[in-house]
Structures are given as C-alpha cells and as structure tokens.
C-alpha positions, 0 to 999 in steps of 0.5 A, spaced: 501 476 547 501 482 542 503 477 536 498 472 538 492 478 539 494 480 532 494 473 529 487 472 532 484 478 530 486 477 523 483 470 523 477 473 526 477 479 520 478 474 515 473 469 517 468 475 517 470 477 510 469 470 508 462 470 510 460 477 507 463 475 501 459 468 500 453 472 502 454 476 496 456 470 492 463 472 491 470 468 493 473 470 500 480 471 501 481 464 505 478 460 499 482 464 494 488 463 497 487 456 498 486 455 491 493 458 490 496 452 493 495 448 487 492 452 482 495 458 478 496 464 483 494 471 481 501 474 483 507 470 483 512 476 484 507 477 490 508 470 493 516 470 492 516 477 496 512 474 501 517 468 502 523 473 502 520 477 507 519 470 511 526 468 510 529 474 514 529 470 520 533 464 517 541 464 516 544 465 509 544 457 508 537 456 509 535 462 505 538 459 499 535 452 500 528 455 501 529 459 495 532 453 491 526 448 493 521 454 491 524 455 484 524 447 484 517 446 485 515 451 480 519 448 475 516 441 476 509 445 475 511 447 468 510 440 465 503 439 469 501 446 467 503 444 459 499 438 460 492 441 462 493 447 458 494 452 464 497 459 464 505 458 464 506 462 471 509 461 477 509 462 485 506 455 488 513 453 490 514 460 494 507 458 497 509 451 499 515 453 502 512 458 506 507 454 509 512 448 510 516 453 514 510 454 518 509 446 519 517 446 521 516 451 526 511 447 530 514 440 529 521 441 529 523 448 533 522 449 540 522 455 545 525 462 542 527 459 535 520 456 534 517 463 536 522 467 531 520 462 525 513 463 527 513 471 527 517 470 520 512 466 517 506 470 520 509 476 517 509 473 510 502 470 510 500 477 513 502 481 507 499 475 503 492 476 507 492 483 506 493 483 498 487 477 498 483 481 503 484 488 499 481 484 493 475 481 496 474 488 499 474 491 492 469 486 490 464 488 496 464 495 494 462 494 487 456 490 489 454 494 495 455 501 492 451 502 486 452 509 485 459 513 485 461 520 487 465 521 481 462 527 479 463 531 486 471 529 485 472 530 478 469 537 480 473 538 486 479 536 481 478 542 477 482 546 483 488 542 481 487 543 474 485 536 472 492 533 473 489 526 471 487 528 464 494 531 463 498 525 466 494 521 461 496 524 455 503 524 457 503 517 459 500 515 452 505 519 449 510 514 452 507 508 450 509 502 450 515 503 454 513 508 459 506 504 460 509 497 461 514 500 466 508 504 470 504 498 469 509 493 473 510 498 478 503 499 480 501 492 480 507 490 484 507 495 489 508 490 495 515 488 491 518 495 493 515 494 500 519 488 501 525 490 498 525 496 503 523 491 509 528 486 507 533 492 509 530 494 515 529 487 517 536 484 515 539 483 522 533 479 525 536 472 523 543 475 527 539 478 533 534 473 534 528 479 534 524 484 530 525 491 531 519 495 534 517 499 528 518 497 520 515 498 514 510 492 514 506 494 520 504 501 517 503 497 510 498 492 513 495 498 517 493 502 511 491 496 507 486 494 513 483 501 514 483 504 507 478 500 504 473 503 510 473 509 506 471 506 499 465 504 503 463 511 505 466 515 499 465 510 493 469 513 487 471 509 480 476 513 477 476 518 471 477 512 466 471 508 468 467 514 470 469 519 464 473 514 459 472 508 454 473 503 460 466 505 463 462 503 457 455 505 457 456 507 464 461 512 463 458 519 463 462 521 457 468 518 453 472 524 455 478 522 458 484 523 457 483 529 452 477 533 454 476 535 462 469 534 464 465 541 464 463 544 470 456 543 473 452 541 479 455 534 481 450 528 483 451 521 484 451 517 478 450 509 478 455 505 475 456 497 474 457 492 479 464 490 477 468 496 477 471 497 484 470 503 488 477 504 490 479 511 489 478 515 495 483 516 498 489 513 493 492 507 497 497 506 492 499 513 493 499 512 501 503 505 500 508 508 496 509 514 500 510 510 506 515 506 502 519 513 500 519 514 508 522 508 510 527 508 505 530 514 507 534 511 513 537 506 508 543 507 503 543 511 497 541 506 492 535 504 497 533 511 497 533 512 490 529 506 489 524 509 494 524 515 490 523 512 483 517 508 486 513 514 489 514 517 482 512 511 478 506 510 482 504 517 482 505 517 474 501 510 474 495 512 478 494 519 474 496 517 468 492 510 467 486 514 469 485 510 476 485 516 480 484 524 480 489 529 483 485 530 490 485 522 491 493 523 491 492 529 496 488 525 501 492 519 500 499 522 502 495 525 508 492 519 510 499 515 509 503 520 513 498 520 519 498 513 520 505 513 519 505 518 525 500 514 529 504 507 528 511 511 530 507 513 536 505 507 538 512 504 538 515 509 542 510 511 547 505 517 546 507 524 547 504 531 546 507 532 539 505 525 537 498 526 539 498 533 536 501 530 529 496 525 529 490 529 531 492 534 526 493 529 520 486 526 522 483 533 522 486 535 515 484 528 512 477 529 514 476 536 512 479 534 505 473 528 504 468 533 507 470 539 502 470 534 496 463 532 498 460 538 500 464 544 496 466 541 490 463 547 486 466 552 490 472 549 489 472 548 482 469 556 481 475 558 485 481 554 483 486 560 485 484 559 492 482 552 493 488 549 489 493 552 493 489 551 499 489 543 498 497 543 497 498 547 503 494 543 507 498 536 505 504 540 505 503 542 512 501 535 515 508 533 511 512 539 514 509 537 521 511 530 521 518 531 519 519 536 524 516 532 530 519 525 528 526 529 527 525 531 534 524 523 536 531 521 532 536 520 537 542 525 537 549 523 537 553 525 543 559 530 541 565 527 541 569 530 547 576 532 545 581 531 551 584 537 554 591 538 553 596 536 558 601 541 560 608 540 558 613 538 563 618 543 565 
C-alpha cells in the first residue's frame, strides 16, 4: 500500500506540474521524458544510472542481458543519429530497457516476483522523474519570480568572507583539468548517488525485499521539497547577479575578482531564463546525504563519498553558482531531512523529534536572518560568521550523537568460565 500510495501521489504531482508548466508555455516533466524515448536524451549517464538502480532486483545473468540490450540499442541508434545529423549521444537504450521491464513485470511476472520487479522499475523511474521534475521547477521559478534576493544573500555572505569569490579564483587557476572534473561531478550527481545506493541495495535480489531506509528515499525527498524554497527565496547566484553570465541584468561584473561592496540590499530584477535555484543549495544537500550513506560502506565507497562532497562544494562555489550561506543552509537542510527519514523508518521517539525540530528551527532562522539581518551580519563578521558555522555544526553534532544511539550495539562475547582441573 505504501508503494501504491507513493506512486499515485507522484503521478498526481507530475500531472499537476505538467499542467502548470503548459500554463507558462513550458515543457513539463512528462512531455520532456516522453520525447527522450526516441529523441536525443539530455543526460545519458543519468538514464544508465536509473537502469543500474532498477537492476538491483535482477539476478546477475539478467543484469548482463539488460545492460547488453541497452548498449546494443544505443549502438543501433548511432547510424540513425548520423543520418539525421543529430547529436551523437546515448541513453535511449537504457530507457527502453527500463520501460521494457515494466511491461515484463505486468505481463510475465506474478505475485512477489512482479511486485519486486515493479519496485525496482519504480525506483529507477522515480529517480528519473525527480530529475525532470526539478528541471521543470527551475523553469517555473524563472517565469514566476521576476525579482531576486541576491543582494541580501551576497551581503550576508560577507560574514563568511565571500567564499564564492575565493573559490572562483582557485578554480580558474586549475583550468582546464580542474574545471572539467568539477563540472562532471556537479552535472552527474545522480551517478554518485546510484553508486552508493547500489551498494546499499546489493542484497535485494537475493533477499527479495528492499531495506527499510536507503539513500534514494532521502535523495528524492530533497528534490521534492527543496524547490519550494526557491519560490520563497529566489536567488540566481554570484555569476549571474554579479558576473559576466548575467549580462545586462547583473548588478556589475565583479565575480570572481572583486567582492561586492556593502550597501543597503534591495530586490533586483532579473531575466526570465535563469533559474532561481540557490537557497538552499540542493547540490550540497544531495552531496551531504551521499556522504552520510557512504559511511556504512567499505573504504573505497567512503572515499568516493568524501571526494564527491568536496568536489561538489568546490563546484558550487567555484563556478559561481552559490554563495557560502547557501552551502550552510543546504547542509542543515540535508541533515534535518535525513533525520526525519530515519525517524519515519524506525519510529518517532523523543530524540528523533528533538533532532527534527532543532534542525528545522535552525534552517528557518538561517533563511530569516539572510533576508532581514544581512547588513548586521556583514558589519559584524567576527560575530555572525562563527555563529553561522556553529549553528550548522550544532545540527551535525546533534545528528551524529542521536543516530549513534540508534545503531545496534554488538553484544560482548562472553568468555567460558574456567573449569576446575580434576584432582
């Protein structure tokens, strides 16, 4: 019933978003995804990541067959793309196989086998729908929020020393190798998530059931709830509000060489193209939950989670997509939602409620302070800078302390009592 409810709710949300997108003359998530069945996909690695997520329910032999069929379809597509002078890309094969297994589940499977396969297909399609939904949300924010609050966030960012400007100069110095690596990690965040999720779900095919809590659940909830704050707190980022990418809409061409001077912040108009997707930084939030869930894996997976988090932070700041205060809000947002999802899994108790309430309070306080106290924060960086870091660290510390109590404790091995020697 939980999976059915989630599926119906997701379908209803997609339909509502599709209607809203068409109201503004934009392609919705359903139409966009339907086009990719035959036309050139936007992200081939994402489609193969979704296929890999679905394949956790298959035995190894069927995994190799599914991957081979997907690759074969993409190879067969190449001469068609060449004939029509289309972009030489890939991904259609993965989507075809994913949809094919949905048909197989309904037509060829019964009972628990059908349910398990449908869950696997649904998980892959949910990740894909989450990406398309996010893209539609971003287009809607640019259409419905003509003014942005970048001056407020940039002013508050003085409390942290304008880290985006510093990171931007560092990334420019590492070009082209550093920029290429960071750009790939930033664009293919879902691939890192699937690698960690595949490890967590590695026993699904053998046990014929999913674990109660895993990375994909929190990953999808972040994508579902996060864009709501874009509508409440529209921000485009340093490179668009204070850099060359903003064109004549930018306040000045300052990023990354000259931090903006202090003044009285006011809402500023911006174009109808650039997404207002900075506050909070969802890329940071996703990278944080990847890091958290990688902690239970082997050393190589933990290393991947650490490097993915560092690279994501470097990209979000170094490319001028986010301010430092966005990162702080994104970390608090991610840790709070992870705590909520874990509490939903194990049952609410007093520590879980306190953790969720405290994280939500800190997150709200951060956004309110960015909006109504930016000048005070900028004028007293020695006070507000440490306070911002302390507030973020306190949520992380409380999460670690609370969840460590939830972990099962290994029972000590009792040593046999020595037997008296016979006389």
